[in-house]
MITOR-268924 format. One record per atom (N, C-alpha, C): atom name; residue number from 1; y, z, x; residue in one letter. Coordinates in steps of 0.05 Angstrom, whole numbers, plus 5000, padded with zeros to 4 digits. Layout:
<pts>
+------+-----+------+------+------+------+
| site | pos |   py |   pz |   px | code |
+------+-----+------+------+------+------+
|   CA | NUM |    Y |    Z |    X |    A |
...
+------+-----+------+------+------+------+
</pts>
This chain:
<pts>
+------+-----+------+------+------+------+
| site | pos |   py |   pz |   px | code |
+------+-----+------+------+------+------+
|    N |   1 | 4976 | 5001 | 5018 |    M |
|   CA |   1 | 5000 | 4999 | 5000 |    M |
|    C |   1 | 5023 | 5001 | 5017 |    M |
|    N |   2 | 5043 | 4983 | 5011 |    N |
|   CA |   2 | 5069 | 4984 | 5025 |    N |
|    C |   2 | 5089 | 4993 | 5006 |    N |
|    N |   3 | 5115 | 4994 | 5015 |    T |
|   CA |   3 | 5139 | 5005 | 5002 |    T |
|    C |   3 | 5144 | 4989 | 4973 |    T |
|    N |   4 | 5138 | 4963 | 4972 |    T |
|   CA |   4 | 5142 | 4947 | 4949 |    T |
|    C |   4 | 5123 | 4954 | 4928 |    T |
|    N |   5 | 5098 | 4957 | 4938 |    D |
|   CA |   5 | 5075 | 4965 | 4918 |    D |
|    C |   5 | 5082 | 4995 | 4909 |    D |
|    N |   6 | 5091 | 5012 | 4923 |    L |
|   CA |   6 | 5100 | 5039 | 4916 |    L |
|    C |   6 | 5119 | 5036 | 4893 |    L |
|    N |   7 | 5142 | 5020 | 4899 |    I |
|   CA |   7 | 5164 | 5018 | 4881 |    I |
|    C |   7 | 5155 | 5003 | 4855 |    I |
|    N |   8 | 5138 | 4987 | 4857 |    E |
|   CA |   8 | 5127 | 4977 | 4830 |    E |
|    C |   8 | 5111 | 4993 | 4814 |    E |
|    N |   9 | 5094 | 5011 | 4827 |    K |
|   CA |   9 | 5080 | 5030 | 4814 |    K |
|    C |   9 | 5095 | 5054 | 4802 |    K |
|    N |  10 | 5116 | 5063 | 4811 |    I |
|   CA |  10 | 5135 | 5081 | 4802 |    I |
|    C |  10 | 5151 | 5071 | 4778 |    I |
|    N |  11 | 5159 | 5043 | 4781 |    A |
|   CA |  11 | 5173 | 5033 | 4760 |    A |
|    C |  11 | 5157 | 5030 | 4736 |    A |
|    N |  12 | 5132 | 5022 | 4738 |    A |
|   CA |  12 | 5114 | 5015 | 4717 |    A |
|    C |  12 | 5107 | 5042 | 4705 |    A |
|    N |  13 | 5099 | 5062 | 4722 |    A |
|   CA |  13 | 5090 | 5090 | 4711 |    A |
|    C |  13 | 5111 | 5104 | 4697 |    A |
|    N |  14 | 5138 | 5101 | 4702 |    H |
|   CA |  14 | 5160 | 5115 | 4691 |    H |
|    C |  14 | 5178 | 5097 | 4674 |    H |
|    N |  15 | 5174 | 5074 | 4669 |    G |
|   CA |  15 | 5190 | 5056 | 4651 |    G |
|    C |  15 | 5221 | 5052 | 4666 |    G |
|    N |  16 | 5219 | 5049 | 4694 |    L |
|   CA |  16 | 5244 | 5045 | 4704 |    L |
|    C |  16 | 5244 | 5015 | 4713 |    L |
|    N |  17 | 5272 | 5005 | 4723 |    T |
|   CA |  17 | 5274 | 4982 | 4734 |    T |
|    C |  17 | 5261 | 4983 | 4762 |    T |
|    N |  18 | 5257 | 4963 | 4776 |    K |
|   CA |  18 | 5252 | 4963 | 4802 |    K |
|    C |  18 | 5272 | 4971 | 4818 |    K |
|    N |  19 | 5296 | 4965 | 4813 |    S |
|   CA |  19 | 5320 | 4971 | 4830 |    S |
|    C |  19 | 5325 | 5004 | 4828 |    S |
|    N |  20 | 5320 | 5013 | 4807 |    A |
|   CA |  20 | 5321 | 5044 | 4802 |    A |
|    C |  20 | 5298 | 5059 | 4817 |    A |
|    N |  21 | 5276 | 5047 | 4817 |    A |
|   CA |  21 | 5251 | 5062 | 4827 |    A |
|    C |  21 | 5258 | 5057 | 4860 |    A |
|    N |  22 | 5267 | 5032 | 4869 |    K |
|   CA |  22 | 5272 | 5032 | 4897 |    K |
|    C |  22 | 5291 | 5052 | 4906 |    K |
|    N |  23 | 5316 | 5056 | 4890 |    G |
|   CA |  23 | 5332 | 5078 | 4898 |    G |
|    C |  23 | 5320 | 5104 | 4902 |    G |
|    N |  24 | 5302 | 5112 | 4882 |    I |
|   CA |  24 | 5288 | 5136 | 4883 |    I |
|    C |  24 | 5271 | 5140 | 4911 |    I |
|    N |  25 | 5255 | 5116 | 4916 |    V |
|   CA |  25 | 5236 | 5116 | 4938 |    V |
|    C |  25 | 5252 | 5118 | 4963 |    V |
|    N |  26 | 5272 | 5101 | 4966 |    D |
|   CA |  26 | 5291 | 5102 | 4989 |    D |
|    C |  26 | 5304 | 5129 | 4992 |    D |
|    N |  27 | 5313 | 5140 | 4971 |    G |
|   CA |  27 | 5322 | 5169 | 4975 |    G |
|    C |  27 | 5304 | 5190 | 4985 |    G |
|    N |  28 | 5280 | 5188 | 4977 |    V |
|   CA |  28 | 5260 | 5208 | 4984 |    V |
|    C |  28 | 5253 | 5203 | 5014 |    V |
|    N |  29 | 5251 | 5178 | 5023 |    F |
|   CA |  29 | 5248 | 5173 | 5051 |    F |
|    C |  29 | 5270 | 5181 | 5069 |    F |
|    N |  30 | 5292 | 5181 | 5059 |    K |
|   CA |  30 | 5318 | 5185 | 5074 |    K |
|    C |  30 | 5319 | 5217 | 5077 |    K |
|    N |  31 | 5314 | 5228 | 5055 |    A |
|   CA |  31 | 5312 | 5258 | 5054 |    A |
|    C |  31 | 5293 | 5271 | 5077 |    A |
|    N |  32 | 5270 | 5257 | 5076 |    I |
|   CA |  32 | 5250 | 5267 | 5097 |    I |
|    C |  32 | 5259 | 5261 | 5123 |    I |
|    N |  33 | 5267 | 5238 | 5128 |    A |
|   CA |  33 | 5280 | 5228 | 5157 |    A |
|    C |  33 | 5302 | 5247 | 5165 |    A |
|    N |  34 | 5320 | 5257 | 5146 |    D |
|   CA |  34 | 5345 | 5269 | 5153 |    D |
|    C |  34 | 5334 | 5299 | 5159 |    D |
|    N |  35 | 5316 | 5309 | 5145 |    A |
|   CA |  35 | 5307 | 5335 | 5152 |    A |
|    C |  35 | 5292 | 5335 | 5178 |    A |
|    N |  36 | 5277 | 5315 | 5185 |    A |
|   CA |  36 | 5264 | 5315 | 5210 |    A |
|    C |  36 | 5281 | 5310 | 5233 |    A |
|    N |  37 | 5303 | 5296 | 5229 |    A |
|   CA |  37 | 5323 | 5296 | 5248 |    A |
|    C |  37 | 5338 | 5320 | 5257 |    A |
|    N |  38 | 5339 | 5339 | 5238 |    T |
|   CA |  38 | 5349 | 5366 | 5245 |    T |
|    C |  38 | 5329 | 5385 | 5254 |    T |
|    N |  39 | 5303 | 5377 | 5254 |    G |
|   CA |  39 | 5280 | 5394 | 5262 |    G |
|    C |  39 | 5268 | 5409 | 5237 |    G |
|    N |  40 | 5277 | 5403 | 5214 |    E |
|   CA |  40 | 5268 | 5416 | 5189 |    E |
|    C |  40 | 5242 | 5407 | 5181 |    E |
|    N |  41 | 5225 | 5427 | 5171 |    E |
|   CA |  41 | 5199 | 5415 | 5160 |    E |
|    C |  41 | 5203 | 5411 | 5130 |    E |
|    N |  42 | 5189 | 5389 | 5120 |    T |
|   CA |  42 | 5192 | 5383 | 5093 |    T |
|    C |  42 | 5160 | 5387 | 5080 |    T |
|    N |  43 | 5161 | 5407 | 5061 |    N |
|   CA |  43 | 5138 | 5415 | 5051 |    N |
|    C |  43 | 5134 | 5405 | 5021 |    N |
|    N |  44 | 5116 | 5391 | 5015 |    L |
|   CA |  44 | 5112 | 5379 | 4991 |    L |
|    C |  44 | 5085 | 5390 | 4980 |    L |
|    N |  45 | 5089 | 5412 | 4962 |    P |
|   CA |  45 | 5062 | 5425 | 4950 |    P |
|    C |  45 | 5044 | 5410 | 4938 |    P |
|    N |  46 | 5019 | 5407 | 4946 |    G |
|   CA |  46 | 4998 | 5387 | 4935 |    G |
|    C |  46 | 4995 | 5363 | 4947 |    G |
|    N |  47 | 5013 | 5358 | 4965 |    F |
|   CA |  47 | 5012 | 5332 | 4979 |    F |
|    C |  47 | 5010 | 5338 | 5010 |    F |
|    N |  48 | 5030 | 5355 | 5018 |    G |
|   CA |  48 | 5028 | 5357 | 5051 |    G |
|    C |  48 | 5052 | 5364 | 5060 |    G |
|    N |  49 | 5054 | 5367 | 5090 |    K |
|   CA |  49 | 5079 | 5376 | 5101 |    K |
|    C |  49 | 5083 | 5356 | 5124 |    K |
|    N |  50 | 5108 | 5349 | 5128 |    F |
|   CA |  50 | 5122 | 5332 | 5149 |    F |
|    C |  50 | 5136 | 5352 | 5166 |    F |
|    N |  51 | 5126 | 5355 | 5192 |    K |
|   CA |  51 | 5143 | 5372 | 5212 |    K |
|    C |  51 | 5145 | 5357 | 5239 |    K |
|    N |  52 | 5165 | 5365 | 5254 |    V |
|   CA |  52 | 5172 | 5354 | 5279 |    V |
|    C |  52 | 5156 | 5368 | 5299 |    V |
|    N |  53 | 5142 | 5356 | 5318 |    Q |
|   CA |  53 | 5130 | 5369 | 5340 |    Q |
|    C |  53 | 5141 | 5357 | 5363 |    Q |
|    N |  54 | 5144 | 5375 | 5385 |    D |
|   CA |  54 | 5155 | 5371 | 5413 |    D |
|    C |  54 | 5129 | 5361 | 5428 |    D |
|    N |  55 | 5133 | 5338 | 5443 |    R |
|   CA |  55 | 5114 | 5330 | 5462 |    R |
|    C |  55 | 5125 | 5333 | 5489 |    R |
|    N |  56 | 5114 | 5350 | 5507 |    P |
|   CA |  56 | 5123 | 5356 | 5533 |    P |
|    C |  56 | 5124 | 5331 | 5552 |    P |
|    N |  57 | 5140 | 5329 | 5572 |    A |
|   CA |  57 | 5138 | 5309 | 5590 |    A |
|    C |  57 | 5113 | 5311 | 5607 |    A |
|    N |  58 | 5100 | 5289 | 5616 |    R |
|   CA |  58 | 5073 | 5288 | 5625 |    R |
|    C |  58 | 5072 | 5266 | 5645 |    R |
|    N |  59 | 5051 | 5266 | 5661 |    E |
|   CA |  59 | 5047 | 5244 | 5678 |    E |
|    C |  59 | 5024 | 5222 | 5667 |    E |
|    N |  60 | 5031 | 5200 | 5668 |    G |
|   CA |  60 | 5010 | 5178 | 5662 |    G |
|    C |  60 | 5006 | 5158 | 5678 |    G |
|    N |  61 | 4993 | 5137 | 5672 |    R |
|   CA |  61 | 4984 | 5115 | 5692 |    R |
|    C |  61 | 4991 | 5088 | 5679 |    R |
|    N |  62 | 5001 | 5073 | 5697 |    N |
|   CA |  62 | 5008 | 5044 | 5689 |    N |
|    C |  62 | 4978 | 5031 | 5685 |    N |
|    N |  63 | 4969 | 5023 | 5664 |    P |
|   CA |  63 | 4941 | 5011 | 5664 |    P |
|    C |  63 | 4939 | 4984 | 5678 |    P |
|    N |  64 | 4959 | 4972 | 5685 |    S |
|   CA |  64 | 4956 | 4945 | 5698 |    S |
|    C |  64 | 4955 | 4953 | 5729 |    S |
|    N |  65 | 4971 | 4971 | 5739 |    T |
|   CA |  65 | 4971 | 4974 | 5769 |    T |
|    C |  65 | 4958 | 4998 | 5775 |    T |
|    N |  66 | 4954 | 5019 | 5759 |    G |
|   CA |  66 | 4943 | 5045 | 5766 |    G |
|    C |  66 | 4963 | 5063 | 5777 |    G |
|    N |  67 | 4989 | 5056 | 5779 |    A |
|   CA |  67 | 5007 | 5071 | 5789 |    A |
|    C |  67 | 5016 | 5095 | 5771 |    A |
|    N |  68 | 5024 | 5121 | 5784 |    K |
|   CA |  68 | 5030 | 5142 | 5768 |    K |
|    C |  68 | 5057 | 5139 | 5757 |    K |
|    N |  69 | 5063 | 5145 | 5731 |    V |
|   CA |  69 | 5090 | 5144 | 5720 |    V |
|    C |  69 | 5096 | 5170 | 5706 |    V |
|    N |  70 | 5120 | 5175 | 5704 |    Q |
|   CA |  70 | 5128 | 5200 | 5689 |    Q |
|    C |  70 | 5134 | 5192 | 5660 |    Q |
|    N |  71 | 5123 | 5204 | 5642 |    I |
|   CA |  71 | 5130 | 5197 | 5612 |    I |
|    C |  71 | 5148 | 5223 | 5604 |    I |
|    N |  72 | 5171 | 5213 | 5593 |    A |
|   CA |  72 | 5191 | 5231 | 5585 |    A |
|    C |  72 | 5182 | 5252 | 5561 |    A |
|    N |  73 | 5191 | 5273 | 5560 |    A |
|   CA |  73 | 5191 | 5290 | 5535 |    A |
|    C |  73 | 5201 | 5277 | 5510 |    A |
|    N |  74 | 5188 | 5278 | 5486 |    S |
|   CA |  74 | 5194 | 5269 | 5463 |    S |
|    C |  74 | 5188 | 5284 | 5439 |    S |
|    N |  75 | 5198 | 5274 | 5415 |    K |
|   CA |  75 | 5190 | 5289 | 5391 |    K |
|    C |  75 | 5176 | 5270 | 5374 |    K |
|    N |  76 | 5159 | 5279 | 5356 |    K |
|   CA |  76 | 5143 | 5262 | 5339 |    K |
|    C |  76 | 5142 | 5276 | 5311 |    K |
|    N |  77 | 5139 | 5259 | 5289 |    L |
|   CA |  77 | 5139 | 5269 | 5264 |    L |
|    C |  77 | 5108 | 5271 | 5255 |    L |
|    N |  78 | 5098 | 5291 | 5250 |    A |
|   CA |  78 | 5071 | 5294 | 5244 |    A |
|    C |  78 | 5064 | 5302 | 5215 |    A |
|    N |  79 | 5046 | 5292 | 5200 |    F |
|   CA |  79 | 5039 | 5297 | 5177 |    F |
|    C |  79 | 5010 | 5311 | 5171 |    F |
|    N |  80 | 5014 | 5335 | 5156 |    Q |
|   CA |  80 | 4991 | 5351 | 5155 |    Q |
|    C |  80 | 4983 | 5350 | 5123 |    Q |
|    N |  81 | 4964 | 5335 | 5114 |    P |
|   CA |  81 | 4959 | 5335 | 5085 |    P |
|    C |  81 | 4950 | 5360 | 5074 |    P |
|    N |  82 | 4956 | 5366 | 5047 |    A |
|   CA |  82 | 4949 | 5390 | 5034 |    A |
|    C |  82 | 4919 | 5390 | 5028 |    A |
|    N |  83 | 4911 | 5411 | 5020 |    K |
|   CA |  83 | 4880 | 5416 | 5014 |    K |
|    C |  83 | 4872 | 5394 | 4991 |    K |
|    N |  84 | 4890 | 5392 | 4973 |    A |
|   CA |  84 | 4886 | 5372 | 4948 |    A |
|    C |  84 | 4881 | 5343 | 4960 |    A |
|    N |  85 | 4897 | 5337 | 4977 |    V |
|   CA |  85 | 4894 | 5308 | 4989 |    V |
|    C |  85 | 4868 | 5307 | 5002 |    V |
|    N |  86 | 4864 | 5327 | 5020 |    K |
|   CA |  86 | 4838 | 5323 | 5037 |    K |
|    C |  86 | 4814 | 5324 | 5022 |    K |
|    N |  87 | 4812 | 5339 | 4997 |    D |
|   CA |  87 | 4790 | 5340 | 4978 |    D |
|    C |  87 | 4787 | 5312 | 4966 |    D |
|    N |  88 | 4810 | 5300 | 4960 |    R |
|   CA |  88 | 4806 | 5272 | 4945 |    R |
|    C |  88 | 4794 | 5252 | 4968 |    R |
|    N |  89 | 4804 | 5257 | 4991 |    L |
|   CA |  89 | 4794 | 5237 | 5012 |    L |
|    C |  89 | 4763 | 5238 | 5017 |    L |
|    N |  90 | 4755 | 5265 | 5016 |    N |
|   CA |  90 | 4726 | 5271 | 5022 |    N |
|    C |  90 | 4709 | 5276 | 5002 |    N |
|    N |  91 | 4719 | 5271 | 4975 |    G |
|   CA |  91 | 4707 | 5278 | 4952 |    G |
|    C |  91 | 4695 | 5256 | 4937 |    G |
+------+-----+------+------+------+------+
</pts>
């Protein structure tokens, strides 16, 4: 499923126009991204959590030359599914 599919499903399920549903979907994604940018966790009960994790600097290898390279510290957005979602996947 992509964003367009999600917009179409929400529009059909709630009797909205596609442009109204697109505004809602874009707003949800923007809110999650804005929270992540400030380091805030987004908890959606029954669905899961989006949280920022720090990745420390580390040493890696260039696969073509084998030379050692420094990989800078970074942040990543991780998703941890709720138990209900895990149960649907495995049930």
